[in-house]
C-alpha positions in Angstrom: 30.3 -3.5 -11.3 30.1 -5.7 -7.6 26.8 -7.2 -7.5 25.7 -7.9 -4.0 25.3 -11.9 -3.2 21.4 -13.1 -2.8 22.5 -13.4 1.1 23.0 -9.9 1.7 20.0 -8.7 -0.7 17.5 -10.8 1.7 18.8 -9.1 4.9 18.8 -5.9 3.4 15.4 -6.2 1.8 14.3 -7.9 5.3 15.6 -5.2 7.0 13.4 -2.7 4.7 10.3 -4.7 5.4 10.7 -4.6 9.1 11.1 -0.6 9.3 14.6 0.4 9.4 16.0 3.5 7.2 18.4 3.4 4.6 20.9 4.8 6.9 20.6 2.4 9.3 21.1 -0.3 7.2 24.1 1.2 5.7 25.8 1.3 8.9 24.8 -2.6 9.9 25.5 -3.8 6.1 28.0 -2.2 5.1 26.9 -0.8 1.9 26.6 2.3 0.8 22.9 4.2 0.6 22.9 4.4 -3.0 23.3 0.9 -3.6 20.1 -0.2 -0.7 18.0 2.5 -2.4 18.6 1.3 -5.4 18.7 -2.3 -4.6 14.8 -0.9 -3.1 13.9 0.8 -6.9 14.5 -3.0 -8.6 12.8 -5.0 -5.4 10.0 -2.4 -5.9 9.6 -2.2 -9.9 9.5 -6.8 -9.5 7.1 -6.2 -6.9 4.9 -4.2 -8.3 4.8 -6.4 -11.5 4.6 -9.3 -9.3 1.1 -7.9 -7.3 -0.1 -6.9 -10.5 0.1 -10.7 -12.2 -0.8 -12.9 -9.4 -3.1 -11.1 -7.2 -6.1 -11.5 -9.6 -9.3 -13.8 -9.5 -9.5 -13.3 -5.9 -13.0 -14.5 -4.2 -13.9 -12.4 -1.5 -16.6 -11.3 0.4 -16.3 -8.3 2.2 -13.8 -5.3 0.9 -12.8 -2.4 3.0 -11.2 0.4 1.6 -9.1 3.2 3.3 -6.6 6.1 2.6 -3.3 6.6 4.8 -1.1 9.7 4.8 2.2 10.7 4.0 4.3 13.1 2.2 6.8 13.5 0.2 10.1 16.4 0.2 7.6 18.9 2.2 4.0 18.7 3.5 1.7 20.2 1.3 1.8 23.9 2.4 5.2 23.9 2.2 5.8 23.0 -1.1 5.4 26.2 -2.4 8.4 27.6 -0.5 10.3 24.5 -0.3 13.9 25.0 -2.3 14.5 22.3 -5.3 11.0 20.8 -4.7 10.8 18.1 -7.4 7.7 16.8 -9.2 5.9 15.1 -6.8 6.3 16.8 -3.7 3.6 17.4 -0.8 0.3 14.9 0.4 0.9 11.7 -0.7 -2.3 9.1 -0.2 -2.0 5.5 -0.3 -5.2 3.8 -1.4 -5.9 0.3 -0.3 -8.4 -2.3 -0.6 -8.2 -5.1 2.0 -10.2 -8.8 1.9 -11.5 -8.5 5.7 -12.0 -12.1 5.6 -8.2 -13.2 4.3 -6.7 -9.4 5.2 -5.4 -9.7 1.6 -4.4 -6.2 0.4 -6.2 -7.0 -3.3 -5.7 -3.7 -4.5 -3.4 -0.5 -4.1 -2.6 3.0 -5.2 -0.2 5.4 -4.3 -1.5 8.7 -5.2 -3.5 12.4 -4.1 -6.8 12.1 -2.5 -8.7 13.2 -6.0 -11.9 11.6 -7.6 -9.3 10.3 -10.4 -7.1 8.2 -7.7 -10.4 6.8 -6.0 -11.5 6.0 -9.7 -8.5 4.2 -10.6 -8.5 2.4 -7.2 -12.0 1.0 -7.9 -11.5 0.2 -11.5 -8.3 -2.1 -10.5 -10.0 -3.6 -7.8 -12.9 -4.8 -10.1 -11.0 -6.5 -12.3 -9.1 -8.1 -9.3 -12.0 -9.6 -7.6 -13.6 -13.0 -8.9 -17.4 -12.1 -7.5 -19.9 -9.9 -6.0 -18.4 -8.4 -2.2 -20.0 -6.1 -0.5 -17.7 -2.9 -0.1 -17.6 -0.8 2.7 -15.5 3.1 2.7 -15.3 5.8 4.9 -17.3 9.0 4.4 -15.3 10.1 1.1 -17.4 11.4 -1.2 -14.5 10.4 -4.2 -16.0 7.3 -3.3 -19.3 7.6 -4.7 -18.4 8.1 -8.5 -15.8 5.9 -8.4 -17.7 2.8 -7.0 -20.9 3.6 -9.2 -18.2 3.7 -12.5 -16.2 0.4 -11.3 -18.8 -1.8 -10.2 -22.6 -0.1 -11.6 -24.8 -2.1 -9.4 -23.4 -5.0 -9.1 -21.7 -4.5 -5.7 -23.2 -4.1 -1.8 -22.0 -0.8 -1.0 -22.1 1.1 2.0 -20.2 3.8 3.7 -19.1 4.2 7.4 -19.2 8.1 8.3 -17.1 8.9 11.8 -18.1 11.8 13.8 -15.3 13.6 15.2 -15.5 16.2 17.6 -12.9 18.4 19.6 -10.6 17.0 22.5 -9.8 19.0 25.7 -10.9 22.4 24.8 -8.8 22.0 21.7 -9.9 22.1 17.9 -8.9 19.3 15.4 -6.8 22.1 13.3 -4.0 23.0 16.0 -4.3 19.7 17.2 -1.4 16.9 15.8 -3.4 13.9 16.8 -6.4 13.4 15.2 -9.8 15.0 16.8 -12.0 12.3 18.8 -14.5 10.2 17.0 -17.8 11.0 18.7 -20.1 8.6 16.8 -20.3 6.3 13.1 -23.0 6.5 10.9 -23.6 3.9 8.6 -25.2 4.5 5.1 -26.6 2.4 2.6 -25.0 3.5 -0.8 -25.9 0.6 -3.3 -27.3 -2.9 -2.9 -28.3 -4.6 0.3 -25.3 -4.6 2.6 -25.6 -6.0 5.8 -25.2 -4.1 8.3 -23.2 -5.8 10.8 -20.2 -6.0 8.3 -20.2 -2.3 7.3 -17.0 -1.6 9.2 -13.0 -0.4 8.0 -11.8 -1.5 11.0 -9.5 -4.1 9.1 -7.8 -1.7 6.3 -7.5 0.9 9.5 -5.4 -1.8 11.4 -3.7 -3.0 8.0 -2.6 1.0 7.2 -1.0 0.7 10.5 1.3 -2.0 10.0 2.3 -0.1 7.3 3.2 2.7 8.8 4.9 0.6 11.1 7.3 -1.3 8.6 7.9 1.3 6.1 10.2 4.0 8.1 9.3 6.8 5.4 5.7 6.9 7.2 6.9 7.3 10.9 5.6 10.7 11.9 7.5 13.6 13.3 10.8 12.2 11.9 13.1 13.1 8.8 12.3 9.7 7.4 10.2 10.7 5.0 10.4 10.1 1.4 12.6 12.4 -0.7 11.8 11.0 -4.1 8.1 10.3 -4.9 9.4 7.5 -7.2 10.5 5.6 -4.3 8.2 6.3 -2.4 6.1 4.4 -4.6 8.5 1.5 -5.0 8.7 1.0 -1.3 5.0 0.6 -0.7 5.0 -2.4 -3.9 8.2 -3.9 -1.6 5.9 -3.6 1.5 2.5 -5.1 -0.2 4.5 -8.6 -1.2 6.0 -8.7 2.3 2.5 -8.3 3.8 0.5 -10.6 1.6 3.2 -13.2 0.8 5.8 -13.3 3.7 4.5 -12.2 6.6 2.9 -14.2 8.8 -0.6 -13.0 10.3 -1.0 -13.5 13.8 -4.3 -14.7 14.2 -4.9 -16.8 10.9 -1.2 -17.7 11.6 -0.4 -17.8 7.9 0.4 -15.3 4.9 -3.1 -13.4 3.7 -2.1 -15.0 0.7 -2.9 -18.1 1.5 -5.5 -17.4 3.4 -6.8 -15.7 0.1 -5.8 -19.0 -1.9 -3.4 -16.9 -4.2 -0.7 -19.0 -2.8 -0.1 -22.2 -1.6 2.8 -21.7 0.8 4.2 -19.5 3.3 7.0 -17.1 1.2 10.3 -16.5 2.6 12.8 -13.0 1.8 14.9 -15.1 -0.6 11.3 -15.7 -2.9 11.5 -11.5 -3.1 15.0 -11.9 -4.0 14.5 -14.5 -6.4 11.5 -12.2 -7.8 14.2 -9.6 -8.7 16.7 -11.9 -10.0 14.3 -13.2 -12.6 13.4 -9.5 -13.5 17.4 -8.5 -14.1 17.7 -12.0 -15.8 14.7 -10.7 -18.4 16.5 -7.3 -18.7 18.2 -6.1 -22.1 21.7 -6.6 -22.7 23.8 -3.9 -24.4 24.2 -6.4 -27.1 21.6 -8.7 -27.1 17.7 -8.1 -28.6 15.0 -5.8 -26.8 12.9 -8.2 -25.1 9.8 -6.0 -24.4 7.8 -7.2 -21.5 3.8 -6.7 -21.2 2.5 -5.5 -18.1 
């Protein structure tokens, strides 16, 4: 079987991370769509494993959490009538927890918007932090139980509740864009959060970066994900690219460097090396099986 060289892999992964579609990458590089998709899956698995191992003991002061919407195969309201809808079809939410100072995405989760997903995110976030933090989320009720279960009283937690109203005489239900934000309300939930730092602005800006850098998040197109697995691996690839490779314009370094998780700015070739390492650890047909612990 033909194997892509490291330079071609780097080109394909870089284009994926910068928002190019799979079809466009296939046309430009001359490889098949299936090859691009398989490379995305393999790189996503390697990046998922690396993030889980590397982003630990993060020393942060302020964490902001938010969720960003997308969908797989069909929007939730159309899943029931969609032909051949696979498991995982419908609305998909990507949860992120971001260090407001270093802009490092400490924890992320792809799932629904349920309380169980919030619990999983908060449990994972707590396990990655090295110290007590101030935490800010939006007014989603699922966060309340999740934060209490993960942190107990060892957190300074507040919610930023946004108040929305109609715009131009149209209700929020019939408009595509979100309703106009008419005000905010800061609500202390646990500990003693500093009111001046109760904000979700940084994580919301990070979500915009996510939507711009992953083609499957682009609204009003046919670039949405068709398989939930591929969607998850695309998110995992983006997280490593954002944290370790992409230079933050204001910080002038990567978020991983700013957070002390990395001592250098990565190149896309480093992600290729993660993939090559994962391939080398795969069991061969004739060799013994080697179990890789998570």
